[in-house]
C-alpha positions, 0 to 999 in steps of 0.5 A, spaced: 399 203 721 397 196 717 397 196 710 390 195 709 388 201 713 393 205 710 390 203 703 383 204 705 385 211 708 389 214 702 385 210 696 379 211 692 375 207 688 378 206 681 385 207 684 390 202 681 394 198 686 400 194 684 400 187 688 405 182 687 409 177 692 408 171 696 402 167 692 397 166 698 398 174 700 398 176 693 391 172 692 388 175 698 390 182 697 388 182 690 381 179 692 380 184 698 382 190 693 378 188 688 372 188 693 373 195 695 373 198 688 380 198 687 384 195 681 389 190 683 395 189 677 401 185 677 407 186 672 409 182 666 416 181 664 420 178 658 425 174 660 432 173 656 438 169 657 444 171 654 450 166 654 457 168 652 463 163 651 470 164 652 474 158 652 471 153 657 468 158 661 460 160 660 457 166 662 450 167 663 446 174 663 439 174 665 435 180 662 428 182 665 424 187 661 418 190 663 412 189 658 406 191 661 401 191 667 395 186 667 389 187 671 388 181 676 382 177 674 376 176 679 374 168 680 367 168 682 
């Protein structure tokens, strides 16, 4: 079943839809969802890099922490 068909069958106006991924597809899906009364959102993160030095070796660990969901703004 195509994704949009399933969303229309199971979603109701005001429902929140998490939309994230390929830039072009994400923009199209957020616009489509918004036009049908859904609330498209995306996740924002806090990113940190932690470096550990041991002699001549450096190990970098990247930490991504969820901050919040944001609603896509509509552009008219």
